[in-house]
C-alpha positions in Angstrom: 44.1 115.2 -59.7 46.7 116.5 -61.8 48.0 119.7 -61.6 47.9 122.9 -64.4 49.2 122.1 -67.4 52.8 123.1 -68.0 53.9 125.3 -71.1 55.4 122.9 -73.4 58.5 125.5 -73.8 61.5 124.1 -75.9 63.5 123.5 -72.9 60.9 121.9 -70.6 61.4 124.6 -67.9 58.1 124.3 -66.4 58.1 120.2 -65.9 60.2 119.8 -62.9 57.6 122.1 -61.1 54.8 120.3 -62.6 56.2 116.8 -61.4 57.8 118.4 -58.2 54.3 119.5 -57.1 52.8 115.7 -57.4 55.7 114.1 -55.7 55.7 113.2 -52.2 58.4 111.4 -50.2 56.0 111.1 -47.6 54.3 108.0 -49.4 55.6 104.4 -49.1 55.6 104.2 -52.9 59.0 103.5 -54.1 60.4 106.3 -56.0 60.6 104.8 -59.4 56.9 103.8 -59.3 55.9 107.6 -58.1 57.7 108.9 -60.6 56.4 107.1 -63.4 52.9 106.8 -62.4 52.7 110.7 -62.6 54.8 111.4 -66.2 52.6 108.5 -67.4 49.3 110.2 -66.2 50.2 113.1 -67.9 51.1 112.2 -70.9 48.0 109.9 -71.1 45.6 112.5 -69.9 47.2 115.0 -72.2 48.6 117.1 -69.6 52.0 117.0 -70.7 51.4 117.8 -74.4 52.9 115.9 -77.7 56.6 117.4 -78.2 57.0 118.6 -74.9 60.7 118.5 -73.7 61.5 116.8 -70.8 64.5 117.7 -68.4 67.5 116.3 -68.5 67.9 113.0 -66.1 70.1 115.1 -63.9 68.3 118.5 -63.2 64.9 116.6 -62.7 66.5 114.4 -60.0 68.1 117.1 -58.2 64.6 119.0 -58.3 62.8 115.9 -56.5 65.7 114.7 -54.1 65.9 111.2 -55.6 68.8 109.5 -57.4 69.6 110.4 -61.1 69.4 106.4 -62.0 65.9 106.3 -60.9 64.9 108.9 -63.4 67.0 107.0 -66.0 65.3 104.1 -65.6 62.0 105.1 -66.0 62.6 107.5 -68.6 64.2 104.2 -70.6 60.7 102.4 -69.3 58.3 105.3 -70.7 60.7 105.3 -74.2 60.0 101.5 -74.5 56.5 101.9 -74.0 56.0 104.7 -76.8 55.3 107.5 -74.4 58.6 109.2 -74.6 61.6 109.6 -77.7 64.9 110.1 -77.4 66.8 112.2 -79.8 70.4 112.5 -80.0 72.0 115.5 -78.8 68.6 117.1 -78.7 67.1 115.6 -75.2 64.0 113.5 -74.9 60.7 114.6 -75.6 56.6 113.6 -75.4 56.0 111.2 -78.2 53.6 112.8 -80.8 51.5 110.0 -80.7 51.4 109.8 -77.0 48.1 111.7 -77.3 45.0 110.8 -75.0 43.1 109.7 -78.1 45.9 107.3 -79.1 46.9 105.9 -76.0 43.5 105.2 -74.1 43.6 102.7 -71.7 40.8 101.5 -69.3 41.3 100.0 -66.2 40.0 96.6 -65.4 38.0 97.8 -62.6 36.0 100.3 -65.0 35.2 97.4 -67.4 31.4 96.7 -67.3 31.6 92.7 -66.2 28.9 90.6 -68.1 25.6 89.9 -66.7 25.8 86.2 -67.7 28.5 83.6 -68.2 30.2 84.0 -71.7 29.4 81.2 -74.0 32.0 78.3 -74.3 32.6 76.3 -77.5 31.1 72.8 -78.1 34.1 71.1 -76.7 34.4 73.0 -73.9 30.8 72.4 -73.1 30.7 68.7 -73.2 34.0 68.5 -71.4 32.7 70.4 -68.6 29.5 69.0 -68.3 31.1 65.6 -67.4 34.1 66.6 -65.3 35.4 64.6 -63.0 38.0 66.4 -61.0 37.1 66.6 -57.4 37.4 70.2 -55.3 38.9 68.7 -52.4 41.7 66.4 -52.4 42.9 65.8 -48.8 40.7 63.9 -46.0 38.9 60.7 -45.1 38.0 59.3 -47.4 39.1 61.0 -50.5 40.1 58.5 -53.2 43.2 58.2 -54.7 45.4 60.4 -52.1 48.9 59.0 -50.7 49.5 60.2 -47.0 51.9 62.9 -48.2 52.8 63.5 -44.4 55.0 60.5 -44.2 57.0 61.7 -47.5 61.0 61.7 -46.7 60.5 65.5 -46.6 64.1 65.7 -45.2 66.2 63.2 -47.7 64.5 65.1 -50.7 65.3 68.5 -49.4 69.2 67.4 -48.9 69.3 65.7 -52.4 67.1 69.0 -53.8 70.0 71.0 -52.0 73.0 68.9 -53.8 71.5 69.4 -57.2 71.1 73.3 -56.7 74.7 73.7 -55.4 75.9 73.9 -58.6 73.2 74.1 -61.4 74.1 73.4 -64.9 72.6 75.9 -67.5 70.8 72.5 -68.7 68.3 72.4 -65.8 67.3 75.4 -66.0 66.2 75.6 -69.4 63.6 74.0 -71.5 64.0 70.5 -71.5 64.9 69.2 -74.9 65.0 65.6 -74.5 62.8 62.9 -73.2 63.8 63.7 -69.9 66.9 63.3 -67.4 69.0 60.3 -68.6 69.7 59.7 -65.0 66.2 59.4 -64.2 65.4 57.4 -67.2 68.2 54.8 -66.3 67.2 54.5 -62.7 63.3 54.0 -63.6 64.3 51.3 -66.5 66.5 49.2 -64.1 63.3 49.9 -61.2 60.4 48.7 -63.8 62.7 45.6 -65.1 63.1 44.7 -61.4 59.6 45.0 -59.7 57.3 45.2 -62.8 58.6 42.9 -65.8 58.7 45.5 -67.7 60.9 44.7 -71.0 62.8 47.9 -71.9 66.1 50.1 -72.5 66.5 53.8 -70.7 66.1 55.2 -74.2 62.4 53.7 -74.1 61.5 55.7 -71.0 59.9 59.7 -71.8 59.5 61.5 -69.0 55.9 63.6 -68.6 54.2 66.0 -66.2 51.3 63.4 -65.3 49.3 61.0 -67.0 47.0 63.1 -68.2 49.6 64.9 -70.8 50.6 61.4 -71.2 47.3 60.6 -72.6 47.4 64.0 -74.5 50.2 62.8 -76.3 49.6 59.6 -77.2 45.9 60.6 -78.4 47.3 63.5 -80.8 50.2 61.6 -82.0 48.7 58.1 -82.6 44.3 59.1 -82.7 42.6 61.0 -85.1 39.3 62.8 -84.0 36.7 60.2 -84.6 38.8 57.0 -83.9 37.3 54.7 -81.5 38.8 54.1 -78.0 38.3 51.3 -75.6 37.5 52.4 -71.9 36.7 50.0 -69.0 33.4 50.5 -67.9 33.4 51.6 -65.4 37.0 53.5 -65.7 39.4 56.2 -65.2 37.2 59.4 -65.6 40.4 61.7 -66.9 40.9 59.3 -69.8 37.8 59.8 -71.0 37.9 63.2 -70.6 41.0 64.0 -72.7 40.1 61.1 -75.5 36.6 63.0 -76.0 38.3 66.9 -75.4 40.5 65.8 -78.7 37.5 64.2 -80.4 38.1 60.8 -79.7 35.0 58.4 -79.3 35.1 56.7 -76.2 33.4 53.1 -76.5 32.9 51.7 -72.6 33.5 48.1 -72.3 32.1 46.1 -69.7 33.9 44.2 -66.9 33.9 40.5 -66.1 36.2 38.6 -63.7 38.9 38.5 -65.6 38.8 42.2 -66.6 37.8 44.1 -69.7 35.6 41.7 -71.8 34.4 42.8 -75.3 31.0 41.6 -76.4 31.1 39.9 -79.7 29.6 43.1 -81.3 33.0 45.3 -80.3 35.4 42.6 -81.4 33.9 43.3 -84.8 34.8 46.9 -84.8 38.6 47.2 -83.7 39.5 50.6 -81.9 42.5 52.8 -82.6 43.3 52.8 -78.7 42.9 50.5 -75.7 42.9 52.1 -72.4 43.6 49.3 -69.5 44.3 48.8 -65.9 45.1 45.2 -65.9 47.1 44.9 -62.7 44.7 46.4 -60.8 41.5 47.9 -62.4 40.3 51.6 -61.7 37.9 51.9 -59.9 37.2 48.0 -59.1 41.0 46.4 -58.7 39.6 43.7 -61.1 42.9 42.1 -61.9 43.1 40.8 -65.8 43.7 37.2 -66.2 46.6 36.0 -68.3 44.4 34.5 -70.8 42.9 37.9 -71.4 45.8 39.8 -71.5 46.8 37.2 -74.2 43.8 37.9 -76.0 43.8 41.4 -76.1 47.5 41.8 -77.5 47.1 38.9 -80.2 44.0 40.9 -81.0 45.9 44.5 -80.9 48.8 42.9 -83.4 46.2 42.1 -85.6 44.0 45.1 -86.0 46.8 47.5 -85.7 45.3 48.8 -82.1 47.3 50.4 -79.6 47.2 49.4 -76.2 47.4 52.0 -72.9 48.5 50.1 -70.0 48.0 52.5 -66.9 49.9 50.3 -64.2 47.4 52.1 -61.7 48.7 51.5 -57.6 50.6 48.3 -58.9 53.2 49.1 -56.0 50.6 48.7 -53.1 49.3 45.1 -53.1 48.7 43.4 -49.6 49.3 40.0 -49.2 50.8 38.9 -52.5 53.5 40.3 -54.9 52.8 43.2 -57.2 51.5 41.1 -60.9 53.8 41.8 -63.9 53.3 44.2 -66.2 50.8 43.4 -69.5 53.8 45.2 -71.2 56.3 42.4 -70.3 53.9 40.0 -72.4 54.0 42.2 -75.5 55.6 40.7 -78.0 54.8 43.3 -81.2 55.6 46.4 -79.7 51.8 47.3 -79.5 51.7 48.4 -75.8 52.3 52.0 -74.6 53.3 51.6 -70.8 52.1 54.4 -68.0 53.4 55.2 -65.1 53.3 58.1 -62.0 54.6 59.3 -59.0 51.3 61.1 -57.5 50.4 57.9 -55.4 53.7 56.5 -54.8 55.5 60.0 -53.4 53.1 63.2 -53.8 50.6 64.3 -56.5 52.1 68.0 -56.5 55.7 66.7 -58.1 53.8 66.1 -61.3 55.8 64.1 -62.7 55.0 60.9 -64.9 56.5 58.4 -67.7 56.0 56.5 -70.8 57.7 53.3 -71.6 57.2 53.4 -75.6 58.1 51.2 -78.5 61.4 52.0 -79.7 59.9 53.6 -82.9 57.8 56.0 -81.1 60.2 57.2 -78.8 61.5 59.7 -81.0 58.5 61.2 -82.5 57.0 61.5 -78.4 60.2 63.3 -77.5 59.6 65.6 -80.0 56.5 66.3 -79.9 56.6 66.9 -76.2 59.2 69.5 -76.9 57.0 71.3 -79.6 53.3 71.2 -77.5 54.7 71.4 -73.6 58.1 73.1 -73.5 58.4 70.5 -70.3 60.2 71.8 -67.8 60.8 70.4 -64.1 64.2 69.4 -65.2 65.7 70.3 -61.6 63.4 67.7 -60.0 63.9 65.2 -62.4 67.4 65.6 -61.5 67.0 65.3 -57.8 64.4 61.8 -58.3 66.5 60.2 -60.5 69.3 60.1 -57.2 66.2 59.4 -55.0 65.8 56.3 -57.2 69.5 55.6 -57.5 69.9 56.0 -53.9 66.9 53.5 -52.9 65.1 55.8 -50.7 62.2 55.3 -53.6 62.1 51.1 -52.7 62.6 51.8 -49.0 59.6 54.8 -48.8 57.3 52.4 -51.0 58.0 49.6 -48.8 57.5 51.8 -45.5 54.1 53.1 -47.1 52.7 49.8 -48.2 52.9 48.5 -44.9 51.3 51.8 -43.4 48.4 51.8 -46.2 47.8 48.0 -45.4 47.3 48.6 -41.7 44.8 51.1 -42.8 43.4 49.0 -45.0 42.6 46.4 -42.4 41.1 48.8 -40.2 39.0 50.4 -42.9 37.6 46.7 -43.4 37.1 46.1 -39.9 34.9 49.2 -39.7 33.0 48.4 -42.7 32.3 44.9 -41.0 31.5 46.2 -37.6 28.5 48.3 -39.3 27.4 46.1 -42.1 28.6 42.8 -41.5 27.9 41.0 -44.8 25.1 43.4 -45.9 27.3 45.4 -48.1 30.1 43.9 -50.4 33.8 45.1 -50.5 35.2 45.7 -54.1 38.8 45.8 -54.9 40.1 45.7 -51.6 43.5 43.5 -52.4 45.6 46.6 -53.7 45.5 50.3 -54.0 44.7 53.1 -52.0 41.0 52.8 -51.9 37.9 50.3 -52.1 34.8 50.1 -53.2 32.0 49.8 -50.8 28.9 48.4 -53.1 25.4 49.5 -52.3 21.9 48.5 -53.9 21.6 49.0 -57.4 18.2 51.0 -56.7 20.1 53.3 -54.5 21.5 56.8 -55.5 24.9 56.8 -54.8 25.4 60.6 -55.6 22.6 61.5 -53.2 24.2 59.1 -50.6 27.8 60.9 -51.3 26.5 64.3 -50.8 24.9 63.4 -47.8 28.1 61.9 -46.5 29.8 64.9 -47.4 27.6 67.2 -45.0 29.1 65.3 -42.5 32.5 66.1 -43.3 33.6 62.9 -45.2 34.5 63.1 -48.9 34.0 59.8 -51.0 32.9 59.4 -54.5 29.8 57.9 -56.2 30.5 54.7 -58.2 28.3 55.8 -61.0 30.1 58.6 -62.0 33.0 56.1 -62.9 30.6 54.5 -66.0 30.4 55.7 -69.4 27.4 53.4 -69.9 24.3 55.6 -68.2 22.3 54.9 -66.3 24.8 52.9 -64.3 24.7 49.5 -63.8 26.4 49.3 -60.4 26.3 51.9 -57.5 28.7 52.3 -54.6 31.2 54.5 -52.9 35.0 55.0 -53.0 36.8 54.9 -50.1 40.4 56.0 -50.0 42.3 55.1 -46.9 45.8 56.9 -48.1 45.2 60.4 -46.6 43.8 59.2 -43.4 45.4 58.3 -40.1 44.6 54.7 -38.9 43.4 55.6 -35.5 40.9 58.5 -37.2 39.4 55.3 -39.5 36.8 54.1 -37.0 34.6 57.4 -36.1 34.8 58.8 -39.9 33.4 55.7 -41.2 31.1 55.9 -38.3 29.7 59.2 -39.8 29.4 57.7 -43.3 27.6 54.7 -42.2 25.0 56.6 -40.4 24.5 58.8 -43.5 24.4 55.5 -45.7 22.0 53.7 -43.0 19.6 56.5 -44.0 19.3 55.5 -47.4 19.0 51.8 -46.7 
């Protein structure tokens, strides 16, 4: 409780005693914070009346036995916040406007919490009603998660230390370009050599993840109400972005050659097409050369943009990765998306776009305008990681690790189910789909599996069309060690057998 109100004399002689009575040298609170709290509370509660003169900083410091600089800093802080006024040649006074009525403030703990959730916008409710992001992102059999334990931490630490040894100001400020020029150059060389992407370093734009890339594309190339073709089943994250920005997602079914628009859809051209042609997510279907050509020609004649998500293309078992669709594009209609989340680690939050040349400048400017990009030190480290060959070596090593885990999971499936349940999309990537009979509720199966401490995702949630025409469980093997796969799958199989 504050002490008795001091007399607001012209020289403020009562104020040092008022502060001294409350100042406690035995408290663990720093002198600066304790003095600030005493004066701020006294002013706010009108114990220190408006117009009261505070003692000189030297006098108050001597009275309290603390450093004069501490008093000076507290006076300055309270002046900046409007509690005090400093008058040259006269001293420091409590502001006339710093009364209890003008500076009333209620601590957050005293605010009554609402008894029911606050209403969201229609857009917010729609987004959350179909949200697909999982709360758990690690463990058997979490889909789409790499084994971050095998990341070459020591190499990265050494390169990181080199960058931070003498960082230039540009590395610590807002990014103003399309990304670190050395990283863009290394990426262009890598994509040309491994994915058949036709590009220059200037066409590469670095972003903070695939979701941000999709946000940029949707905002710069489409308007609310425009149609966007999505593979069905397909990546839920793209669907969420497009819906949140007011676009109209159209689910296009798949066949053995990839996205297969029915005749009625060919007559209604979309503004955007979102594809994962080299390893369709989540089914693993590979788009045929003929289907690629047809979609590219169609996009050119109908002024549609093709967004190519080159999902998990680095991890293909038993065959070389297929070239990117972008390399076949002679009309400049393909925007190529890539990310380091699966090849390195998700928390890195670095991805990239390869754009047609005429889109590079508007995308770079929009990136700075909307997101004020950073991560520049990490980009510099990653540039060295690529340029020195560590990235290629890491992918080669992980491809072998994931191939062994893939084979072990396939063997476990065959051991428990033989040929009764199909394996879908098991030739590449970090997951496969265990197909289930169409009459089963795969959501209920996944919930039962989760109760056994095994993580999976129901295939039906990836479908835009509902009720979903196919059922299954996505099983990720990237984050589970090879010797732990059989026991974990045995628990999963036990749960699945209860529904068959």
